[in-house]
C-alpha positions in Angstrom: -5.3 33.4 -160.4 -6.3 29.7 -160.5 -5.3 27.2 -157.8 -5.9 23.5 -157.4 -9.3 23.7 -155.8 -10.7 26.8 -157.6 -13.0 24.7 -159.9 -14.3 22.8 -156.9 -15.2 26.1 -155.2 -17.0 27.2 -158.4 -19.1 24.1 -158.3 -20.1 25.0 -154.7 -21.1 28.6 -155.6 -18.2 30.2 -153.9 -17.8 34.0 -153.6 -14.2 34.9 -154.2 -12.5 38.0 -152.7 -8.8 38.9 -152.9 -7.9 35.5 -154.2 -9.7 33.6 -151.4 -13.0 32.0 -150.8 -15.1 34.5 -148.8 -18.2 32.3 -148.5 -20.3 29.7 -150.3 -23.8 29.8 -151.6 -26.1 28.4 -148.8 -23.1 28.1 -146.5 -24.0 26.3 -143.2 -23.9 28.7 -140.2 -20.6 28.3 -138.3 -22.1 27.2 -135.0 -24.1 24.5 -136.7 -21.2 23.5 -139.0 -18.9 23.1 -135.9 -21.2 20.4 -134.6 -19.8 18.3 -137.5 -16.6 19.3 -139.3 -15.8 22.6 -141.0 -13.5 22.4 -144.1 -11.5 25.5 -145.1 -9.2 25.9 -148.1 -6.6 28.2 -146.7 -5.2 29.1 -150.2 -4.8 32.8 -150.5 -3.6 33.2 -146.9 0.0 34.3 -146.3 1.6 30.9 -146.8 5.4 30.8 -146.8 8.1 28.1 -146.8 11.3 29.1 -144.9 14.3 26.9 -145.4 18.1 26.9 -145.7 21.1 27.1 -143.4 19.9 30.2 -141.6 16.2 29.3 -141.4 16.3 28.4 -137.7 18.1 31.6 -136.7 15.8 33.7 -138.8 12.6 32.1 -137.5 13.7 32.3 -133.9 14.6 36.0 -134.3 11.5 36.8 -136.3 9.1 34.9 -134.0 8.7 35.8 -130.3 7.0 32.6 -129.4 8.3 29.2 -128.4 11.5 27.9 -130.0 10.0 25.0 -131.9 11.7 21.6 -132.1 11.3 19.7 -135.4 7.9 18.1 -135.7 6.0 20.8 -133.7 3.8 23.9 -134.3 2.5 26.9 -132.5 1.0 30.4 -132.9 3.7 33.0 -132.3 3.7 36.7 -131.9 5.8 38.7 -134.5 6.8 42.1 -133.3 8.5 45.2 -134.7 11.7 46.5 -133.2 9.8 48.7 -130.8 7.5 45.9 -129.6 4.4 46.6 -131.7 2.5 43.5 -132.7 2.6 42.8 -136.4 0.5 39.6 -136.4 0.3 36.1 -134.9 0.9 33.5 -137.6 0.8 29.7 -137.2 4.3 28.3 -137.4 5.0 24.7 -138.4 8.5 23.3 -138.1 8.7 20.2 -140.2 12.5 19.6 -140.1 15.7 21.1 -138.8 15.8 23.8 -141.5 12.2 23.8 -142.7 9.3 25.9 -141.5 5.9 26.8 -142.8 4.3 30.2 -141.9 0.6 30.5 -142.4 -1.6 33.5 -141.6 -5.1 33.9 -143.0 -5.8 37.1 -141.0 -6.3 40.7 -142.1 -2.7 41.6 -141.4 -1.1 39.0 -143.6 0.2 41.5 -146.2 1.8 43.5 -143.3 3.5 40.3 -142.0 4.7 39.3 -145.5 6.4 42.7 -145.9 7.9 42.5 -142.4 9.3 39.0 -143.0 11.1 40.3 -146.2 12.5 43.3 -144.3 13.7 41.2 -141.3 15.5 38.8 -143.6 17.4 41.6 -145.2 18.6 43.2 -141.9 22.4 43.8 -141.8 24.7 43.8 -138.8 28.1 45.4 -139.4 27.7 45.0 -143.1 26.7 41.3 -142.9 23.3 39.8 -143.5 23.0 37.2 -140.7 20.0 35.5 -142.5 21.3 35.5 -146.0 21.0 31.7 -146.2 17.4 31.7 -145.2 15.1 31.3 -148.2 11.4 32.6 -148.1 9.2 31.0 -150.8 5.5 31.1 -151.6 4.4 27.6 -150.5 1.2 27.6 -152.6 2.7 25.3 -155.2 4.1 22.9 -152.7 1.2 21.7 -150.5 -2.4 22.7 -150.3 -3.5 23.7 -146.8 -6.9 22.5 -145.7 -8.1 23.3 -142.2 -10.5 20.8 -140.7 -12.1 21.6 -137.3 -15.2 20.9 -135.2 -16.6 18.3 -133.0 -16.3 15.5 -135.6 -13.0 16.7 -137.1 -11.0 13.9 -135.5 -13.6 11.4 -136.7 -13.4 12.7 -140.2 -9.7 12.5 -140.5 -9.6 9.1 -138.7 -11.6 7.7 -141.6 -8.6 8.2 -143.9 -5.8 7.4 -141.6 -6.8 3.9 -140.4 -5.0 3.1 -137.1 -2.6 6.1 -137.3 -2.6 8.2 -134.1 -3.5 11.8 -135.0 -1.1 14.4 -133.5 -2.1 16.3 -130.4 -2.1 20.2 -130.1 1.2 21.6 -131.0 2.4 18.5 -132.8 3.1 17.7 -136.5 3.2 14.3 -138.2 3.5 12.8 -141.6 0.3 10.8 -142.1 -1.0 8.8 -145.1 -4.4 9.8 -146.3 -5.7 6.9 -148.3 -2.1 5.9 -148.8 -1.0 9.4 -150.0 1.6 11.1 -147.6 0.4 14.4 -146.2 1.6 16.6 -143.3 -0.9 17.0 -140.5 -0.5 19.8 -137.9 -2.8 20.1 -134.9 -3.6 23.7 -133.9 -4.0 25.3 -130.5 -6.2 23.4 -128.0 -8.2 26.6 -127.5 -9.7 25.9 -130.9 -10.9 22.4 -129.9 -10.1 19.7 -132.5 -8.5 21.7 -135.3 -6.0 20.4 -137.9 -4.3 21.6 -141.0 -3.8 18.9 -143.6 -1.0 19.9 -146.0 -1.9 17.8 -149.1 0.0 17.4 -152.4 -1.7 19.6 -155.1 -2.5 16.6 -157.4 -4.3 14.8 -154.5 -6.0 17.9 -153.0 -9.1 17.8 -155.3 -9.8 14.1 -154.6 -9.3 14.7 -150.8 -11.5 17.8 -150.8 -14.3 16.1 -152.6 -14.0 13.1 -150.4 -14.2 15.2 -147.2 -17.4 16.8 -148.4 -19.0 13.5 -149.2 -19.7 13.2 -145.5 -23.0 14.7 -144.6 -21.5 16.3 -141.4 -18.6 18.0 -143.3 -19.3 21.6 -144.3 -17.2 23.9 -146.6 -16.6 27.2 -145.1 -15.2 30.5 -146.3 -12.8 33.1 -144.9 -15.6 35.1 -143.3 -16.5 32.1 -141.2 -12.8 31.4 -140.5 -12.4 34.9 -139.1 -15.3 34.2 -136.6 -13.8 30.8 -135.7 -10.4 32.2 -135.1 -12.0 34.8 -132.9 -11.9 32.2 -130.1 -8.2 33.0 -129.7 -7.6 35.8 -127.2 -5.4 38.0 -129.4 -7.6 38.1 -132.5 -9.5 41.2 -131.4 -6.3 43.1 -131.4 -5.6 42.2 -135.0 -8.9 43.3 -136.6 -7.6 46.4 -138.3 -4.4 48.0 -139.8 -3.6 50.3 -136.9 -0.5 50.0 -134.8 -1.1 47.5 -132.0 0.7 47.6 -128.7 0.2 44.7 -126.3 2.2 44.3 -123.0 4.5 41.4 -122.4 2.3 40.1 -119.6 -0.7 39.7 -121.9 1.4 38.1 -124.7 2.9 35.7 -122.1 -0.5 34.8 -120.7 -1.6 34.1 -124.3 1.4 31.8 -124.8 2.7 33.6 -127.8 5.9 35.1 -126.4 8.9 33.4 -124.7 10.7 34.8 -121.6 14.2 35.3 -123.3 15.3 38.3 -125.2 16.4 36.6 -128.5 13.8 38.0 -130.8 12.9 41.2 -132.6 10.9 43.5 -130.3 12.1 42.0 -127.0 13.7 45.3 -125.9 10.6 47.2 -127.0 8.5 45.1 -124.7 
């Protein structure tokens, strides 16, 4: 299935697997690429837009992590009712009733199925999250992950005097005059940002990023190694049932102390 940057990846000799870029021909080794800036097209990840009157209630029930105010982001544990770990997606809350959920990991299909199930839960014959809409966000904005020692320098070249958001923050930033959403990831990943760009602008932006000699396109195999810096990633390497204690989840910062989420009793 084609997507906005598919032709660009073809020009770069990309190897595609499961609708994603696995790697590029003559791809720069990750450690070397991180000395500059790595550029990943996250298309093909689990990428959902959650909105509507019940969006906040749904997301705060689905996600065990911090209750996000508008304009913030975080990784969050998602648990089954008995406390097993489904996955740890990155959550962006752009507005009062607007969330982005993105997960490039191996358990993304499992998370997708669980989100659909959780939304349809009934209590006394009522669906409490009926007014929460879950949509594929692929046609809305193209997610580009930019990370590495010179990531901030690269993005700053487009944003003039605008202050880039710090870890856990989200901002609307103009890239060469085009409004984009910019979310800063966890500080444990160093300087790492997701640029959510309008599809019509994404090709121009992607080409422009790669015009810098220190910017390196990277595939999902590289991304998996990069995300391995996060302490929970080793737990999510397979499809087996994963049990992690509350103490570990709390230490990793992906579960909150209250009991208002699916799986809290199981923990």
